[in-house]
C-alpha positions as a Markdown table, in Angstrom:
| # | Residue | x | y | z |
|---|---|---|---|---|
| 1 | Met | 20.8 | 227.3 | 181.8 |
| 2 | Ser | 24.5 | 226.4 | 181.1 |
| 3 | His | 25.2 | 224.8 | 177.6 |
| 4 | Asn | 28.7 | 225.2 | 177.1 |
| 5 | Ser | 30.3 | 221.9 | 178.8 |
| 6 | Phe | 31.0 | 218.7 | 177.7 |
| 7 | Gly | 30.8 | 215.5 | 179.3 |
| 8 | His | 30.2 | 213.0 | 182.1 |
| 9 | Leu | 33.5 | 212.2 | 184.9 |
| 10 | Phe | 35.4 | 214.3 | 182.3 |
| 11 | Arg | 34.4 | 217.2 | 181.4 |
| 12 | Leu | 35.1 | 220.1 | 179.4 |
| 13 | Thr | 34.3 | 223.6 | 179.4 |
| 14 | Thr | 34.7 | 226.7 | 177.1 |
| 15 | Trp | 35.2 | 230.4 | 176.9 |
| 16 | Gly | 35.7 | 233.0 | 174.8 |
| 17 | Glu | 34.7 | 234.7 | 171.3 |
| 18 | Ser | 36.3 | 234.3 | 167.7 |
| 19 | His | 37.5 | 238.6 | 168.1 |
| 20 | Gly | 37.8 | 238.5 | 172.3 |
| 21 | Pro | 41.2 | 239.0 | 173.9 |
| 22 | Ala | 41.0 | 235.3 | 174.8 |
| 23 | Ile | 39.9 | 231.8 | 174.5 |
| 24 | Gly | 39.9 | 229.3 | 177.1 |
| 25 | Gly | 38.6 | 225.7 | 179.3 |
| 26 | Val | 38.7 | 224.4 | 181.9 |
| 27 | Val | 38.8 | 220.1 | 181.9 |
| 28 | Asp | 37.3 | 218.5 | 185.1 |
| 29 | Gly | 37.7 | 214.7 | 186.5 |
| 30 | Cys | 41.2 | 214.6 | 184.5 |
| 31 | Pro | 42.7 | 211.4 | 187.0 |
| 32 | Pro | 45.9 | 212.7 | 189.5 |
| 33 | Arg | 49.4 | 211.4 | 188.8 |
| 34 | Ile | 49.4 | 212.1 | 185.2 |
| 35 | Ala | 52.4 | 213.4 | 183.6 |
| 36 | Leu | 51.1 | 216.9 | 181.6 |
| 37 | Thr | 53.0 | 219.9 | 180.2 |
| 38 | Glu | 52.4 | 222.3 | 177.3 |
| 39 | Ala | 54.2 | 220.2 | 175.4 |
| 40 | Asp | 52.6 | 217.6 | 175.0 |
| 41 | Ile | 49.3 | 219.8 | 174.1 |
| 42 | Gln | 50.9 | 222.1 | 171.3 |
| 43 | Pro | 52.0 | 219.7 | 168.4 |
| 44 | Trp | 47.8 | 219.0 | 168.9 |
| 45 | Leu | 47.0 | 222.7 | 168.5 |
| 46 | Asp | 49.0 | 222.8 | 165.3 |
| 47 | Lys | 48.1 | 220.8 | 163.6 |
| 48 | Arg | 45.0 | 222.9 | 163.8 |
| 49 | Arg | 46.7 | 226.0 | 163.7 |
| 50 | Pro | 44.7 | 228.4 | 161.4 |
| 51 | Gly | 47.8 | 229.9 | 158.5 |
| 52 | Ser | 49.4 | 227.3 | 158.4 |
| 53 | Ser | 48.8 | 226.2 | 154.5 |
| 54 | Lys | 47.3 | 228.3 | 151.6 |
| 55 | Phe | 44.5 | 225.8 | 152.2 |
| 56 | Val | 42.8 | 227.7 | 155.7 |
| 57 | Thr | 41.9 | 230.8 | 157.1 |
| 58 | Gln | 45.4 | 232.8 | 156.7 |
| 59 | Arg | 44.4 | 234.8 | 159.9 |
| 60 | Gln | 48.0 | 234.2 | 161.5 |
| 61 | Glu | 47.4 | 232.8 | 165.7 |
| 62 | Ala | 50.4 | 231.2 | 167.1 |
| 63 | Asp | 47.4 | 228.5 | 169.5 |
| 64 | Gln | 50.3 | 229.2 | 172.0 |
| 65 | Val | 48.5 | 227.2 | 175.5 |
| 66 | Arg | 49.0 | 227.6 | 178.4 |
| 67 | Ile | 48.5 | 225.9 | 181.6 |
| 68 | Leu | 47.2 | 228.0 | 184.3 |
| 69 | Ser | 46.3 | 225.2 | 187.0 |
| 70 | Gly | 45.3 | 221.6 | 187.8 |
| 71 | Val | 49.2 | 221.0 | 187.0 |
| 72 | Phe | 52.1 | 220.5 | 189.7 |
| 73 | Glu | 55.7 | 220.0 | 189.1 |
| 74 | Gly | 54.3 | 218.4 | 185.8 |
| 75 | Met | 52.1 | 216.0 | 186.6 |
| 76 | Thr | 48.5 | 216.5 | 187.2 |
| 77 | Thr | 46.7 | 216.5 | 190.7 |
| 78 | Gly | 43.7 | 216.1 | 189.7 |
| 79 | Thr | 42.3 | 219.4 | 190.4 |
| 80 | Pro | 40.6 | 221.3 | 187.3 |
| 81 | Ile | 43.5 | 222.0 | 184.5 |
| 82 | Ala | 42.4 | 225.6 | 183.2 |
| 83 | Leu | 44.0 | 226.3 | 179.5 |
| 84 | His | 43.9 | 229.2 | 178.2 |
| 85 | Ile | 44.7 | 230.5 | 174.5 |
| 86 | Asp | 45.2 | 234.5 | 173.4 |
| 87 | Asn | 44.0 | 235.8 | 170.3 |
| 88 | Thr | 46.6 | 238.1 | 168.2 |
| 89 | Asp | 45.4 | 238.8 | 165.4 |
| 90 | Gln | 41.7 | 239.7 | 165.0 |
| 91 | Arg | 40.7 | 242.0 | 162.8 |
| 92 | Ser | 37.1 | 243.1 | 163.6 |
| 93 | Arg | 36.7 | 246.0 | 160.8 |
| 94 | Asp | 36.6 | 243.1 | 158.1 |
| 95 | Tyr | 32.9 | 241.9 | 159.6 |
| 96 | Gly | 31.9 | 245.7 | 160.3 |
| 97 | Glu | 29.3 | 246.2 | 156.5 |
| 98 | Ile | 27.9 | 242.7 | 158.1 |
| 99 | Lys | 26.8 | 244.5 | 161.5 |
| 100 | Asp | 23.5 | 244.5 | 161.0 |
| 101 | Arg | 23.3 | 242.1 | 157.8 |
| 102 | Tyr | 22.3 | 238.3 | 158.2 |
| 103 | Arg | 24.7 | 236.1 | 156.3 |
| 104 | Pro | 23.2 | 232.7 | 154.9 |
| 105 | Gly | 24.8 | 229.5 | 156.2 |
| 106 | His | 26.1 | 231.4 | 159.0 |
| 107 | Ala | 24.0 | 231.3 | 162.4 |
| 108 | Asp | 24.4 | 235.5 | 162.4 |
| 109 | Leu | 19.6 | 235.4 | 162.1 |
| 110 | Ala | 19.4 | 232.2 | 164.5 |
| 111 | Tyr | 21.2 | 234.1 | 167.4 |
| 112 | Asp | 19.6 | 237.8 | 167.1 |
| 113 | Leu | 16.5 | 235.3 | 166.7 |
| 114 | Lys | 17.6 | 233.6 | 170.5 |
| 115 | Tyr | 19.4 | 236.2 | 172.3 |
| 116 | Gly | 18.3 | 239.8 | 170.9 |
| 117 | Ile | 22.0 | 240.5 | 170.3 |
| 118 | Arg | 24.7 | 238.6 | 169.2 |
| 119 | Asp | 29.1 | 239.1 | 168.4 |
| 120 | Tyr | 29.0 | 239.9 | 164.6 |
| 121 | Arg | 32.9 | 240.1 | 165.0 |
| 122 | Gly | 33.5 | 236.8 | 163.2 |
| 123 | Gly | 30.9 | 234.9 | 164.4 |
| 124 | Gly | 31.6 | 235.9 | 168.4 |
| 125 | Arg | 30.6 | 232.5 | 170.4 |
| 126 | Ser | 29.6 | 230.1 | 167.2 |
| 127 | Ser | 32.6 | 230.4 | 165.6 |
| 128 | Ala | 34.9 | 228.1 | 164.7 |
| 129 | Arg | 38.0 | 229.6 | 166.8 |
| 130 | Glu | 36.0 | 228.0 | 170.2 |
| 131 | Thr | 37.2 | 224.5 | 168.8 |
| 132 | Ala | 41.2 | 225.2 | 169.2 |
| 133 | Leu | 39.9 | 224.3 | 172.9 |
| 134 | Arg | 38.7 | 221.2 | 172.3 |
| 135 | Val | 41.5 | 220.0 | 170.3 |
| 136 | Ala | 43.8 | 220.9 | 173.8 |
| 137 | Ala | 41.1 | 219.5 | 176.0 |
| 138 | Gly | 42.0 | 216.8 | 173.4 |
| 139 | Ala | 44.8 | 216.4 | 174.1 |
| 140 | Val | 44.5 | 216.2 | 177.8 |
| 141 | Ala | 42.2 | 213.3 | 177.1 |
| 142 | Arg | 44.9 | 211.3 | 174.9 |
| 143 | Lys | 47.1 | 211.1 | 178.3 |
| 144 | Val | 43.8 | 209.8 | 179.7 |
| 145 | Leu | 43.7 | 207.3 | 177.3 |
| 146 | Gly | 47.2 | 206.2 | 177.8 |
| 147 | Ala | 49.5 | 205.4 | 175.5 |
| 148 | Gly | 48.1 | 202.0 | 173.9 |
| 149 | Val | 44.7 | 204.0 | 172.4 |
| 150 | Arg | 45.4 | 205.6 | 169.3 |
| 151 | Val | 43.0 | 207.8 | 167.6 |
| 152 | Arg | 43.7 | 209.2 | 164.1 |
| 153 | Gly | 41.6 | 211.0 | 161.7 |
| 154 | Ala | 41.6 | 211.9 | 158.1 |
| 155 | Met | 39.7 | 213.0 | 155.3 |
| 156 | Val | 38.0 | 211.2 | 152.8 |
| 157 | Gln | 36.6 | 213.2 | 150.5 |
| 158 | Met | 36.6 | 216.7 | 149.4 |
| 159 | Gly | 33.3 | 218.4 | 147.4 |
| 160 | Ala | 32.5 | 214.7 | 144.9 |
| 161 | Asp | 36.0 | 213.6 | 144.9 |
| 162 | Arg | 36.7 | 210.8 | 147.4 |
| 163 | Ile | 40.1 | 208.8 | 148.0 |
| 164 | Asp | 40.0 | 205.1 | 146.9 |
| 165 | Pro | 40.2 | 202.9 | 150.0 |
| 166 | Ala | 42.7 | 200.5 | 148.9 |
| 167 | Ala | 45.9 | 202.8 | 148.6 |
| 168 | Trp | 44.6 | 204.1 | 152.1 |
| 169 | Asp | 47.7 | 204.7 | 154.0 |
| 170 | Trp | 48.3 | 206.6 | 157.1 |
| 171 | Ala | 51.5 | 207.7 | 156.4 |
| 172 | Ala | 50.7 | 209.0 | 153.5 |
| 173 | Leu | 48.4 | 212.4 | 155.9 |
| 174 | Glu | 51.9 | 213.8 | 156.8 |
| 175 | Glu | 53.1 | 214.2 | 153.3 |
| 176 | Asn | 50.2 | 216.5 | 152.0 |
| 177 | Gln | 48.3 | 219.5 | 153.7 |
| 178 | Phe | 44.8 | 217.2 | 153.7 |
| 179 | Phe | 44.9 | 215.2 | 156.0 |
| 180 | Cys | 44.8 | 213.3 | 153.1 |
| 181 | Pro | 45.2 | 208.7 | 153.4 |
| 182 | Asp | 45.6 | 208.3 | 149.2 |
| 183 | Arg | 48.2 | 210.3 | 147.7 |
| 184 | Ala | 47.1 | 210.4 | 144.7 |
| 185 | Ala | 43.8 | 212.2 | 145.5 |
| 186 | Ala | 45.4 | 214.4 | 147.8 |
| 187 | Val | 47.5 | 215.7 | 144.9 |
| 188 | Arg | 44.0 | 216.2 | 142.9 |
| 189 | Trp | 42.6 | 218.2 | 145.8 |
| 190 | Glu | 45.4 | 220.5 | 145.7 |
| 191 | Glu | 44.4 | 221.7 | 142.1 |
| 192 | Gln | 41.2 | 221.8 | 142.4 |
| 193 | Leu | 40.7 | 223.7 | 146.0 |
| 194 | Leu | 43.1 | 226.0 | 143.9 |
| 195 | Ala | 40.9 | 226.5 | 142.1 |
| 196 | Ile | 38.2 | 226.9 | 143.9 |
| 197 | Arg | 39.9 | 229.7 | 146.5 |
| 198 | Lys | 40.7 | 231.6 | 143.4 |
| 199 | Ser | 37.1 | 232.4 | 142.8 |
| 200 | Gly | 35.7 | 232.8 | 146.4 |
| 201 | Ser | 33.8 | 229.6 | 146.6 |
| 202 | Ser | 34.0 | 226.8 | 149.0 |
| 203 | Val | 33.6 | 223.0 | 149.7 |
| 204 | Gly | 33.2 | 220.2 | 151.7 |
| 205 | Ala | 34.5 | 217.7 | 152.8 |
| 206 | Val | 34.0 | 213.6 | 154.7 |
| 207 | Ile | 36.2 | 212.9 | 158.1 |
| 208 | Glu | 36.5 | 209.7 | 158.8 |
| 209 | Leu | 37.6 | 208.9 | 162.5 |
| 210 | Val | 39.5 | 205.8 | 164.1 |
| 211 | Ala | 40.3 | 204.7 | 167.7 |
| 212 | Asp | 41.9 | 201.2 | 167.9 |
| 213 | Gly | 43.2 | 199.9 | 171.6 |
| 214 | Leu | 40.5 | 200.5 | 173.3 |
| 215 | Pro | 39.3 | 197.7 | 175.2 |
| 216 | Pro | 35.4 | 196.2 | 175.4 |
| 217 | Gly | 33.0 | 197.9 | 177.4 |
| 218 | Leu | 33.0 | 201.2 | 176.7 |
| 219 | Gly | 29.3 | 202.7 | 176.7 |
| 220 | Ala | 26.4 | 201.9 | 178.7 |
| 221 | Pro | 22.4 | 200.4 | 177.3 |
| 222 | Ile | 19.4 | 202.6 | 176.1 |
| 223 | Tyr | 20.9 | 206.6 | 177.3 |
| 224 | Gly | 24.5 | 205.9 | 177.1 |
| 225 | Lys | 25.9 | 204.5 | 174.1 |
| 226 | Leu | 28.7 | 205.1 | 173.6 |
| 227 | Asp | 28.1 | 205.1 | 169.3 |
| 228 | Ala | 25.2 | 208.5 | 170.1 |
| 229 | Asp | 27.7 | 209.6 | 172.5 |
| 230 | Ile | 30.2 | 210.2 | 169.8 |
| 231 | Ala | 27.5 | 211.7 | 167.1 |
| 232 | Ser | 27.1 | 214.1 | 169.6 |
| 233 | Ala | 30.4 | 215.2 | 170.2 |
| 234 | Leu | 30.9 | 215.3 | 166.2 |
| 235 | Met | 28.0 | 217.2 | 165.6 |
| 236 | Ser | 29.0 | 219.9 | 167.6 |
| 237 | Ile | 30.9 | 221.0 | 165.9 |
| 238 | Asn | 31.2 | 223.8 | 163.4 |
| 239 | Ala | 29.8 | 223.3 | 160.4 |
| 240 | Val | 29.2 | 219.6 | 160.4 |
| 241 | Lys | 25.9 | 217.9 | 159.0 |
| 242 | Gly | 26.3 | 214.3 | 159.1 |
| 243 | Val | 27.4 | 211.4 | 161.5 |
| 244 | Glu | 27.3 | 207.9 | 161.2 |
| 245 | Ile | 29.6 | 204.9 | 162.7 |
| 246 | Gly | 30.5 | 202.0 | 160.6 |
| 247 | Glu | 29.6 | 201.3 | 157.4 |
| 248 | Gly | 26.6 | 203.9 | 158.8 |
| 249 | Phe | 24.3 | 204.4 | 156.1 |
| 250 | Ala | 26.1 | 202.8 | 153.3 |
| 251 | Ala | 24.4 | 199.8 | 155.9 |
| 252 | Ala | 20.7 | 200.0 | 154.8 |
| 253 | Ala | 21.9 | 199.2 | 151.1 |
| 254 | Leu | 23.3 | 195.4 | 152.4 |
| 255 | Thr | 22.1 | 192.7 | 153.3 |
| 256 | Gly | 22.0 | 190.6 | 156.8 |
| 257 | Glu | 24.2 | 188.6 | 155.9 |
| 258 | Gln | 26.3 | 191.0 | 154.9 |
| 259 | Asn | 26.3 | 193.1 | 157.7 |
| 260 | Ala | 26.7 | 190.7 | 160.6 |
| 261 | Asp | 30.4 | 191.2 | 161.9 |
| 262 | Glu | 31.2 | 186.8 | 162.8 |
| 263 | Met | 32.4 | 186.0 | 164.7 |
| 264 | Arg | 35.3 | 183.1 | 165.9 |
| 265 | Met | 37.5 | 182.3 | 168.7 |
| 266 | Leu | 41.2 | 182.1 | 169.1 |
| 267 | Pro | 43.1 | 179.6 | 170.6 |
| 268 | Asp | 44.2 | 182.6 | 173.7 |
| 269 | Gly | 40.7 | 182.8 | 174.7 |
| 270 | Gln | 39.3 | 185.9 | 172.8 |
| 271 | Val | 36.9 | 186.8 | 170.0 |
| 272 | Arg | 37.8 | 187.2 | 166.9 |
| 273 | Phe | 35.4 | 189.2 | 164.6 |
| 274 | Leu | 35.9 | 188.7 | 160.5 |
| 275 | Ser | 34.3 | 191.7 | 160.0 |
| 276 | Asn | 34.0 | 195.7 | 161.8 |
| 277 | His | 30.3 | 196.9 | 159.7 |
| 278 | Ala | 29.8 | 197.8 | 163.6 |
| 279 | Gly | 32.7 | 200.1 | 163.8 |
| 280 | Gly | 34.0 | 198.9 | 167.1 |
| 281 | Ile | 30.2 | 199.4 | 168.3 |
| 282 | Leu | 27.6 | 197.1 | 169.2 |
| 283 | Gly | 24.2 | 198.3 | 171.5 |
| 284 | Gly | 26.4 | 200.9 | 172.5 |
| 285 | Ile | 28.8 | 199.4 | 174.3 |
| 286 | Ser | 32.7 | 198.7 | 172.3 |
| 287 | Thr | 33.3 | 195.5 | 171.6 |
| 288 | Gly | 37.5 | 196.1 | 171.7 |
| 289 | Gln | 37.5 | 196.6 | 167.6 |
| 290 | Pro | 38.3 | 200.2 | 165.8 |
| 291 | Val | 35.3 | 202.6 | 166.7 |
| 292 | Val | 34.8 | 204.0 | 163.5 |
| 293 | Ala | 32.7 | 207.1 | 162.8 |
| 294 | Arg | 32.7 | 209.4 | 159.7 |
| 295 | Phe | 31.4 | 213.1 | 159.5 |
| 296 | Ala | 30.2 | 215.8 | 157.0 |
| 297 | Val | 31.5 | 218.9 | 156.7 |
| 298 | Lys | 29.5 | 221.9 | 154.9 |
| 299 | Pro | 30.8 | 224.0 | 152.3 |
| 300 | Thr | 31.8 | 227.1 | 154.0 |
| 301 | Ser | 29.5 | 229.4 | 154.3 |
| 302 | Ser | 31.9 | 232.3 | 154.0 |
| 303 | Ile | 32.1 | 232.7 | 149.6 |
| 304 | Leu | 32.8 | 236.1 | 148.0 |
| 305 | Thr | 29.5 | 235.3 | 145.2 |
| 306 | Pro | 26.9 | 237.5 | 146.3 |
| 307 | Arg | 24.3 | 235.7 | 148.2 |
| 308 | Gln | 20.6 | 236.9 | 149.1 |
| 309 | Ser | 19.8 | 238.1 | 152.5 |
| 310 | Val | 17.8 | 240.4 | 154.7 |
| 311 | Asp | 18.9 | 242.7 | 157.5 |
| 312 | Arg | 17.6 | 243.0 | 160.9 |
| 313 | Phe | 15.7 | 246.2 | 159.6 |
| 314 | Gly | 13.9 | 244.2 | 157.1 |
| 315 | Ala | 15.7 | 245.3 | 153.9 |
| 316 | Glu | 16.6 | 242.4 | 151.0 |
| 317 | Val | 19.7 | 242.8 | 150.8 |
| 318 | Asp | 23.1 | 241.0 | 148.5 |
| 319 | Leu | 25.3 | 240.2 | 151.0 |
| 320 | Leu | 29.0 | 238.3 | 150.4 |
| 321 | Thr | 31.4 | 238.1 | 153.1 |
| 322 | Lys | 34.7 | 239.7 | 153.4 |
| 323 | Gly | 37.6 | 238.8 | 155.8 |
| 324 | Arg | 40.0 | 235.6 | 156.0 |
| 325 | His | 38.0 | 231.9 | 155.4 |
| 326 | Asp | 38.6 | 228.3 | 154.6 |
| 327 | Pro | 37.8 | 227.3 | 151.5 |
| 328 | Cys | 37.4 | 223.4 | 152.7 |
| 329 | Val | 36.7 | 223.9 | 156.2 |
| 330 | Gly | 37.1 | 219.8 | 156.3 |
| 331 | Ile | 41.0 | 220.8 | 156.5 |
| 332 | Arg | 41.5 | 221.5 | 160.0 |
| 333 | Ala | 38.2 | 219.6 | 160.7 |
| 334 | Val | 40.2 | 216.6 | 161.5 |
| 335 | Pro | 42.5 | 217.3 | 164.5 |
| 336 | Val | 38.9 | 218.9 | 165.8 |
| 337 | Gly | 37.1 | 215.9 | 165.4 |
| 338 | Glu | 39.8 | 213.5 | 166.9 |
| 339 | Ala | 39.8 | 215.8 | 169.7 |
| 340 | Met | 36.4 | 215.3 | 170.2 |
| 341 | Leu | 36.3 | 211.6 | 169.7 |
| 342 | Ala | 39.4 | 211.4 | 172.3 |
| 343 | Leu | 37.5 | 213.2 | 174.8 |
| 344 | Val | 34.1 | 210.9 | 175.0 |
| 345 | Leu | 36.4 | 208.1 | 175.1 |
| 346 | Ala | 38.3 | 209.1 | 177.6 |
| 347 | Asp | 35.1 | 209.6 | 179.2 |
| 348 | His | 33.9 | 206.7 | 178.9 |
| 349 | Leu | 36.6 | 204.5 | 180.1 |
| 350 | Leu | 36.9 | 206.7 | 183.3 |
| 351 | Arg | 32.8 | 205.7 | 183.3 |
| 352 | His | 33.2 | 202.0 | 182.8 |
| 353 | Arg | 36.1 | 201.8 | 185.5 |
| 354 | Ala | 33.9 | 203.1 | 188.0 |
| 355 | Gln | 31.0 | 200.7 | 187.4 |
| 356 | Asn | 33.5 | 198.1 | 186.3 |
| 357 | Pro | 37.1 | 198.4 | 188.0 |
| 358 | Asp | 37.7 | 194.3 | 187.3 |
| 359 | Ala | 36.4 | 194.7 | 184.2 |
| 360 | Pro | 38.5 | 192.6 | 181.2 |
| 361 | Ser | 40.7 | 194.7 | 178.9 |
| 362 | Gln | 40.1 | 192.6 | 176.2 |
| 363 | Ala | 37.4 | 191.0 | 174.2 |
| 364 | Arg | 37.3 | 187.3 | 176.6 |
| 365 | Leu | 34.2 | 185.3 | 177.2 |
| 366 | Pro | 33.3 | 185.6 | 181.0 |
| 367 | Arg | 34.1 | 181.8 | 182.6 |
| 368 | Asn | 31.5 | 180.8 | 185.0 |
């Protein structure tokens, strides 16, 4: 029974633990003759890399990816693409005190209850360290999607502090360390997170993802819905506790008139939507509008404030977590969310082409 693979035609399998010698993955189903080198992957890994700013864990990992197979003379061959990243800065001694203790909010207890054994060094397989391979595979997925499709993410809420949507500017993401599209919010967040980190606590976040340039028709009715697969992909990311598509939960407060995405015809025969409350997906199938999704990340469970817990022998204990941890794991979740969305879209694009090789690339009505 394997649960380490994701996708159908475009499939990712990952392996490795937080404090093992390396982590790796295999991308299977990538079409041949796509230009791909390690230089295409590394910039995306650098966005997720630990130690990249004072607001993330100070574990120093270069996250240098190596392509071991599936690429010849700079082109994909259609065979499995093996990706490898060395772990170079483990401090397993930081976790010696919790060897027999269960950290509140972590997977420690659940792993012991399921398997009867757990790797307590940084959480082992449950560590967010594994997400580096998702980001690497997401870079391959972006190549499959092509230059016309753009997948971007931004942190739109830190703790209870939301951005001002009217101030959204994608260019602002390059100017701050939060992937924040609102410059004023980024200034506030810096002050807030410095105080949170100094206190040894943590805070949650909400990340918004937008994919534009997609053709209509991705996804299938009932059990192959695009939004269902997106939700599954995003929920698989560490610390994610909620996902919404389009208006999401806010749609419950709208009337039918407000929520309906009305349509008109353009002179060239394309359908023009007047709004995008559905997040670019209707009936589980993409409409050609931007696909919009958001996910909520809980506060990092590793904090310096003692919390009540138990140990594996049944004794009650007070526990604080030492080591190097993100005061807001939502920051590095942005490139991970982008990667998971890209993986889902690449998989659905290949599935769509297989079933509908002559499908239109734009939202045009079929003509008799």
